C-alpha positions as CSV (number, residue, x, y, z in Angstrom):
1,X,3.4,-24.3,46.2
2,X,6.0,-24.5,48.9
3,X,4.4,-27.8,50.1
4,X,4.6,-29.2,46.6
5,X,8.2,-28.4,46.3
6,X,8.9,-29.9,49.7
7,X,7.2,-33.2,48.8
8,X,8.9,-33.3,45.4
9,X,12.3,-32.9,47.0
10,X,11.6,-35.6,49.6
11,X,10.5,-38.0,46.9
12,X,13.6,-37.1,44.8
13,X,16.1,-37.6,47.6
14,X,14.4,-40.9,48.7
15,X,14.4,-42.1,45.0
16,X,18.1,-41.2,44.6
17,X,19.0,-43.1,47.8
18,X,16.8,-46.1,46.8
19,X,18.6,-46.2,43.3
20,X,22.0,-46.1,45.0
21,X,21.0,-48.9,47.4
22,X,19.6,-51.0,44.5
23,X,22.7,-50.6,42.4
24,X,24.9,-51.4,45.4
25,X,23.0,-54.5,46.3
26,X,22.7,-55.6,42.7
27,X,26.4,-55.3,42.2
28,X,27.3,-57.1,45.4
29,X,24.8,-59.9,44.6
30,X,26.2,-60.3,41.1
31,X,29.8,-60.3,42.5
32,X,28.7,-62.9,45.1
33,X,27.2,-65.2,42.5
34,X,30.0,-64.7,40.0
35,X,32.8,-65.3,42.4
36,X,31.1,-68.3,44.0
37,X,30.4,-70.0,40.7
38,X,33.8,-69.2,39.3
39,X,35.5,-70.8,42.3
40,X,33.5,-73.9,41.7
41,X,34.3,-73.9,38.0
42,X,38.0,-73.5,38.6
43,X,38.0,-76.4,41.2
44,X,36.0,-78.5,38.8
45,X,38.7,-78.3,36.1
46,X,41.2,-79.6,38.6
47,X,38.9,-82.3,39.6
48,X,38.3,-83.2,35.9
49,X,42.0,-83.6,35.3
50,X,42.2,-86.1,38.2
51,X,39.2,-88.0,37.1
52,X,40.6,-88.3,33.5
53,X,43.8,-89.7,34.8
54,X,42.0,-92.2,37.0
55,X,39.6,-93.2,34.2
56,X,42.4,-93.8,31.8
57,X,44.1,-96.1,34.3
58,X,40.8,-97.8,35.1
59,X,40.1,-98.5,31.4
60,X,43.6,-99.7,30.6
61,X,43.4,-102.3,33.3
62,X,40.2,-103.7,31.8
63,X,37.7,-102.2,34.2
64,X,34.4,-102.3,32.4
65,X,32.0,-103.6,35.0
66,X,29.4,-101.0,36.1
67,X,30.1,-99.3,39.5
68,X,27.4,-97.0,40.8
69,X,28.1,-95.1,44.0
70,X,25.5,-92.9,45.7
71,X,27.0,-90.0,47.6
72,X,25.0,-89.1,50.6
73,X,24.5,-85.5,49.8
74,X,21.5,-83.2,49.9
75,X,20.5,-79.9,48.2
76,X,22.4,-77.9,50.8
77,X,25.8,-79.6,50.2
78,X,28.5,-78.3,47.9
79,X,29.7,-81.5,46.3
80,X,31.3,-82.9,43.1
81,X,29.9,-85.8,41.2
82,X,31.4,-88.0,38.4
83,X,30.0,-90.1,35.6
84,X,32.3,-92.4,33.4
85,X,30.9,-93.6,30.1
86,X,32.3,-96.3,27.8
87,X,30.8,-96.5,24.3
88,X,27.8,-94.5,25.4
89,X,27.1,-96.5,28.6
90,X,27.6,-95.5,32.2
91,X,30.1,-97.9,33.8
92,X,30.9,-95.9,36.9
93,X,29.2,-93.0,38.7
94,X,29.2,-91.0,41.9
95,X,25.7,-89.6,41.9
96,X,23.5,-87.5,44.2
97,X,21.6,-89.1,47.1
98,X,18.3,-87.9,45.7
99,X,17.0,-90.8,43.4
100,X,14.8,-88.5,41.3
101,X,17.7,-86.1,40.6
102,X,20.1,-89.0,39.9
103,X,17.8,-90.5,37.3
104,X,17.3,-87.1,35.6
105,X,21.0,-86.5,35.5
106,X,21.7,-89.9,33.9
107,X,19.0,-89.2,31.3
108,X,20.4,-85.7,30.6
109,X,24.0,-86.8,30.3
110,X,23.1,-89.7,28.0
111,X,20.8,-87.8,25.6
112,X,22.1,-84.3,25.5
113,X,25.1,-83.2,23.3
114,X,27.9,-81.6,25.2
115,X,31.0,-80.0,23.7
116,X,34.2,-81.3,25.4
117,X,35.8,-78.8,27.8
118,X,32.9,-76.4,27.7
119,X,31.0,-75.4,30.9
120,X,27.3,-76.1,31.0
121,X,24.7,-75.2,33.6
122,X,21.9,-77.7,34.3
123,X,18.9,-77.6,36.6
124,X,16.6,-80.4,37.7
125,X,13.5,-80.4,39.9
126,X,12.6,-83.0,42.6
127,X,9.3,-82.1,44.2
128,X,9.5,-78.5,45.3
129,X,13.3,-78.5,45.3
130,X,15.4,-77.3,42.4
131,X,19.0,-78.5,42.0
132,X,21.6,-76.6,40.0
133,X,24.7,-78.2,38.5
134,X,27.8,-77.1,36.6
135,X,28.7,-79.8,34.0
136,X,32.0,-80.3,32.2
137,X,32.6,-83.2,29.7
138,X,35.9,-84.6,28.4
139,X,36.4,-87.5,25.9
140,X,39.2,-90.1,26.3
141,X,40.4,-92.0,23.3
142,X,41.3,-95.5,24.6
143,X,41.8,-97.2,21.2
144,X,40.8,-97.0,17.6
145,X,37.5,-98.7,18.4
146,X,36.9,-97.5,22.0
147,X,36.2,-94.1,23.4
148,X,35.5,-93.2,27.0
149,X,33.8,-90.1,28.4
150,X,34.2,-88.4,31.8
151,X,31.6,-86.0,33.2
152,X,32.3,-84.0,36.3
153,X,29.5,-82.0,38.0
154,X,29.4,-79.6,40.9
155,X,26.2,-78.9,42.8
156,X,26.0,-75.1,43.2
157,X,22.4,-75.1,44.5
158,X,23.6,-73.8,47.9
159,X,25.2,-70.8,46.2
160,X,21.9,-70.0,44.5
161,X,20.0,-70.6,47.7
162,X,22.4,-68.3,49.7
163,X,22.1,-65.7,47.0
164,X,18.3,-65.7,47.3
165,X,18.5,-65.5,51.0
166,X,21.0,-62.6,50.5
167,X,18.5,-60.9,48.3
168,X,15.8,-61.2,50.9
169,X,18.0,-59.8,53.6
170,X,19.3,-57.0,51.3
171,X,15.7,-56.0,50.3
172,X,14.6,-56.0,53.9
173,X,17.6,-53.9,54.9
174,X,17.0,-51.6,51.8
175,X,13.4,-51.1,52.8
176,X,14.4,-50.1,56.4
177,X,17.2,-47.8,55.0
178,X,14.8,-46.2,52.5
179,X,12.3,-45.5,55.3
180,X,15.1,-44.0,57.4
181,X,16.3,-42.1,54.3
182,X,12.7,-40.8,53.9
183,X,12.6,-39.6,57.5
184,X,16.0,-38.1,57.5
185,X,15.4,-36.5,54.0
186,X,12.1,-35.1,55.3
187,X,13.9,-33.6,58.3
188,X,16.6,-31.9,56.3
189,X,14.3,-30.9,53.4
190,X,11.9,-29.3,55.9
191,X,14.8,-27.4,57.4
192,X,15.9,-26.2,54.0
193,X,12.4,-25.4,52.9
194,X,12.0,-23.3,56.1
195,X,14.5,-20.8,54.7
196,X,13.0,-21.0,51.2
197,X,9.5,-20.4,52.6
198,X,10.8,-17.5,54.6
199,X,12.4,-16.0,51.5
200,X,9.2,-16.6,49.6
201,X,7.1,-14.9,52.3
202,X,9.6,-12.0,52.3
203,X,9.2,-11.7,48.5
204,X,5.5,-11.7,48.8
205,X,5.6,-9.1,51.6
206,X,8.1,-7.0,49.5
207,X,5.8,-6.9,46.5
208,X,2.8,-6.1,48.7
209,X,4.7,-3.3,50.5
210,X,6.1,-1.9,47.3
211,X,2.5,-1.8,45.8
212,X,1.3,-0.1,49.0
213,X,4.1,2.5,49.0
214,X,3.7,3.3,45.3
215,X,-0.1,3.7,45.7
216,X,0.1,6.6,48.1
217,X,2.2,9.0,45.9
218,X,0.2,7.9,42.9
219,X,-3.1,8.8,44.7
220,X,-1.6,12.2,45.5
221,X,-0.5,12.8,41.9
222,X,-4.0,11.9,40.7
223,X,-5.5,14.5,43.2
224,X,-3.1,17.2,42.1
225,X,-3.8,16.4,38.4
226,X,-7.5,16.9,39.1
227,X,-6.8,20.3,40.8
228,X,-4.7,21.4,37.8
229,X,-7.6,20.4,35.5
230,X,-9.7,23.1,37.2
231,X,-7.0,25.6,37.7
232,X,-3.9,25.1,35.4
233,X,-2.1,28.2,36.9
234,X,-1.6,26.9,40.4
235,X,2.2,26.9,40.7
236,X,2.2,25.4,44.2
237,X,0.3,22.4,42.9
238,X,2.9,22.0,40.1
239,X,5.7,22.1,42.7
240,X,4.0,19.4,44.8
241,X,3.5,17.3,41.6
242,X,7.3,17.6,40.9
243,X,8.0,16.7,44.5
244,X,5.8,13.6,44.4
245,X,7.2,12.5,41.0
246,X,10.7,12.8,42.5
247,X,9.6,10.8,45.4
248,X,8.3,8.0,43.1
249,X,11.5,8.2,41.0
250,X,13.6,7.8,44.1
251,X,11.6,4.8,45.3
252,X,11.8,3.1,41.9
253,X,15.6,3.7,41.8
254,X,16.0,2.1,45.3
255,X,13.7,-0.8,44.4
256,X,15.8,-1.5,41.3
257,X,19.0,-1.2,43.3
258,X,17.8,-3.7,45.9
259,X,16.6,-6.1,43.1
260,X,20.0,-5.7,41.4
261,X,22.1,-6.2,44.6
262,X,20.0,-9.1,45.7
263,X,21.1,-11.0,42.6
264,X,23.8,-13.5,43.5
265,X,25.5,-12.8,40.2
266,X,25.8,-9.0,40.8
267,X,29.0,-7.6,39.2
268,X,31.0,-5.3,41.4
269,X,33.3,-2.8,39.7
270,X,36.1,-2.5,42.4
271,X,38.6,0.3,42.2
272,X,41.0,2.0,44.6
273,X,40.0,5.4,45.9
274,X,40.3,7.7,48.9
275,X,37.4,7.2,51.4
276,X,38.2,10.7,52.8
277,X,37.7,12.4,49.4
278,X,34.6,10.4,48.7
279,X,33.0,11.3,52.1
280,X,33.9,15.0,51.5
281,X,32.3,14.9,48.1
282,X,29.0,13.3,49.5
283,X,28.9,15.9,52.3
284,X,29.4,18.7,49.7
285,X,26.5,17.4,47.6
286,X,24.2,17.5,50.6
287,X,25.4,20.8,52.1
288,X,22.6,22.7,50.4
289,X,20.0,20.8,52.5
290,X,21.4,22.1,55.8
291,X,22.8,25.0,57.6
292,X,26.6,25.6,57.4
293,X,28.5,23.6,60.0
294,X,26.0,20.8,60.1
295,X,28.5,18.2,58.9
296,X,31.8,17.4,60.6
297,X,34.3,15.0,58.9
298,X,37.1,13.6,61.0
299,X,39.8,11.1,60.2
300,X,41.6,9.4,63.0
301,X,44.4,7.9,60.8
302,X,44.8,10.4,57.9
303,X,44.0,9.5,54.3
304,X,42.5,6.0,53.9
305,X,42.6,4.1,50.6
306,X,39.9,1.6,50.0
307,X,39.4,-1.0,47.2
308,X,35.7,-1.4,46.6
309,X,32.8,-0.4,44.3
310,X,33.0,3.4,44.5
311,X,29.4,3.9,43.2
312,X,28.0,1.6,45.9
313,X,30.1,3.2,48.7
314,X,28.9,6.7,47.6
315,X,25.3,5.4,47.6
316,X,25.9,3.9,51.1
317,X,27.3,7.2,52.5
318,X,24.5,9.2,50.8
319,X,21.8,7.0,52.4
320,X,23.3,7.3,55.9
321,X,23.7,11.1,55.6
322,X,20.3,11.6,54.1
323,X,18.8,9.6,56.9
324,X,20.6,11.7,59.5
325,X,19.4,14.9,57.9
326,X,15.8,13.8,57.8
327,X,15.5,12.7,61.4
328,X,17.5,15.5,63.0
329,X,16.0,18.8,64.3
330,X,16.8,22.4,63.4
331,X,20.1,22.4,65.3
332,X,21.6,19.5,63.2
333,X,25.0,18.1,64.1
334,X,26.2,15.2,62.0
335,X,29.7,13.8,62.6
336,X,31.4,11.4,60.1
337,X,34.4,9.7,61.5
338,X,36.9,7.6,59.4
339,X,39.4,5.3,61.1
340,X,41.7,2.6,59.7
341,X,41.8,-0.6,61.8
342,X,44.4,-3.1,60.7
343,X,43.0,-4.3,57.3
344,X,39.6,-2.6,57.6
345,X,38.2,0.9,57.6
346,X,35.6,2.0,60.2
347,X,33.1,4.6,59.1
348,X,30.9,6.1,61.9
349,X,27.9,8.4,61.2
350,X,26.5,10.0,64.3
351,X,23.7,12.6,64.6
352,X,21.8,14.4,67.4
353,X,18.4,13.6,66.0
354,X,15.2,12.1,67.4
355,X,16.8,8.7,68.0
356,X,15.2,5.2,67.7
357,X,13.4,3.4,70.5
358,X,14.7,0.1,71.9
359,X,11.7,-1.8,70.4
360,X,12.2,-0.4,66.9
361,X,16.0,-0.7,66.7
362,X,16.0,-4.5,65.7
363,X,13.7,-3.6,62.7
364,X,15.5,-0.6,61.1
365,X,17.1,-2.7,58.3
366,X,13.8,-4.4,57.3
367,X,12.5,-3.3,54.0
368,X,9.6,-0.7,54.0
369,X,9.8,-0.6,57.8
370,X,9.6,2.9,59.4
371,X,9.5,3.8,63.1
372,X,6.2,5.4,64.3
373,X,7.9,8.7,65.2
374,X,9.4,9.0,61.7
375,X,6.1,8.6,59.8
376,X,5.6,12.3,59.5
377,X,8.8,12.5,57.4
378,X,8.8,11.6,53.8
379,X,10.6,8.3,53.4
380,X,10.5,4.9,51.7
381,X,11.7,2.5,54.4
382,X,14.2,1.2,51.9
383,X,17.4,3.2,52.5
384,X,18.8,1.3,55.5
385,X,17.9,-2.1,53.9
386,X,19.8,-1.1,50.8
387,X,22.7,0.2,52.9
388,X,22.9,-3.2,54.7
389,X,22.9,-5.0,51.3
390,X,25.8,-2.9,50.0
391,X,27.8,-3.5,53.2
392,X,27.1,-7.2,53.0
393,X,28.2,-7.4,49.3
394,X,31.6,-5.9,50.4
395,X,32.0,-8.5,53.1
396,X,31.6,-5.9,55.9
397,X,29.3,-5.2,58.8
398,X,26.9,-2.5,59.8
399,X,25.6,-1.8,63.3
400,X,23.2,0.8,64.7
401,X,23.1,2.2,68.2
402,X,20.5,4.7,69.4
403,X,18.4,6.0,72.3
404,X,15.1,7.8,71.9
405,X,15.8,11.6,72.0
406,X,19.6,11.2,72.0
407,X,20.4,10.7,68.4
408,X,21.6,7.7,66.4
409,X,25.0,6.2,65.5
410,X,25.8,3.9,62.6
411,X,29.1,2.0,62.5
412,X,30.3,0.4,59.3
413,X,33.4,-1.8,59.0
414,X,34.6,-2.6,55.5
415,X,37.7,-4.6,54.5
416,X,40.3,-2.4,52.7
417,X,40.7,-4.9,49.9
418,X,38.0,-7.0,48.1
């Protein structure tokens, strides 16, 4: 599935780049042709005005003998041509050097109806070569019985030829750019897909681990249910059942919390509260699990006010203290230190428990991960992962330091205002 997404993204990005290139080249080609032909048309109107004046003078002085001039031009030359007609006969002309084209032009001008002052586009073929002309006609009234006509033409074949050459170059360049775009797109898409694939694999692993973790207490519940079936009065079995149900309930709550906090649209209900009072409240709620004097709350800078999601911060402190209680021996000593540092609050939770090995330390925030030495304790492997998510949502940092047999210290830094 990931491979299909990767290919689809590469094709999509390449297609987008190809469309942009096509539109860019099409626009530049259209502009090139339009501007080139428009310049010829504008110059042709000026040329027509000159030819009309010259023709009027020529006719007034009685010039009626045919004059045919061949202009030594070929298909690659931008050149203007003129044809003067008197009573429907050509009496003077400057015509292309190609005889076939010259005859076709004469025939076209004598037989086709042209509106005066209007621009026409004509094309003729001589062998494998095709010529393109702009034609403008203007009538001259010489007398009541005589009418002259002036045709001016511009050969814009080179503009068309250059435009075609431009298209070939543009298409070649576009092909090269598309190949490069495909390669570059493949590189960046592959990099992006790497993170998507990692997230996908984590999700699969998460589901697999969750199913595995839930299967164990469910198997125990089933065993206890079978025991109760034979002896309904076993109170110790009922107590174990309650314990396992509580264990599953806690796991489901944490799974739901992780799923909720993983959502990019999670809504945080920030409020201003005293971190000192909140920490004292969490310690009080957990005091029944330990001997008196287990917890020690210290504040280096007096009362500290924090603006954050109070429910999440309570959950965060509860996870860290619960973790410390679970993995500390009989002589438990757990110190919670609060300190204000410029615009942040630092919360430190330190215990004298079993500690974490150097090899295990980098993995303690992974979901469902538990150190080998802690597997005899009931746990989910979700608490620290959830704690890290809560800290991240508040724009803070969490760090753990530990040595095997020497206890563990968690340091959290949260901004005072969200």
